[in-house]
N, C-alpha and C positions, 0 to 999 in steps of 0.2 A: 749372448743369452739364451739358453733353450728355454722352450714352454711346453708344458704338458696340458692334457686333458684329464680330468676325473670321470671315469665311466659310471653309468647308472649302478654299478656295483662296487663302486669305490676304488677302482683299479687304476695304476698309472703306468705308462710305458717309460721306461728310463732311456733316452735318447741313445742311438748306438755309439755317437762320439763319445759320449760319458762312460758307456759300458766299455768301450774299448781301452780309455784312457786309464780306468780303474781296476780292468781285468775282472770284471763281473761277469761271471758264468751263470748259465740257466741251471736253477737250483740253488743257488748260493743263497745264504741268508744275510740280511741287512739287518741292523738294531736302528730302530726307529726313536727319535727323540723330538719332543716339542721343546722348543727353546725359543724365547723371547719373541712370541708371535709368529713362530716359522716351523717348518717341518725338517729335520736334517736326517738323512739316511746314511749310516755309517756302515759299509761293507765288513763283514766279519771275516777275520782269517783264520784258517784252520790251526789250530795249536801246533801241529807238526810243522808247518810252514814258518810259524813264528820262532819256533824253537832256535836258539843261539842268536838271536837278532842284537843280542846286548853283549855280546863277545868282545872282550877288549876294553870294556867300559872302566873308568878308573874309580875304584870303591875305597879309595883312601879319603874318606872325608870325616872332619872334625865331627866328632858325636858326643852328645851330651852325656856326663857323667852317668846318669842312672838309667841309659839306655845301651851301655856297653856290654 
């Protein structure tokens, strides 16, 4: 488990091991959530990169009559 220190300007450095494993690059945006007494950082993926990631998903689901 990695540990970081909050600077006087409230900045933290994401450890290199975590940056490499998640592919985080300088200038990349992350979403910040406060959840259940903790802080979560979620790397945002450019829309162009995410395009087509659901290709091949089965869309034949049983739907409610009023939503067809």
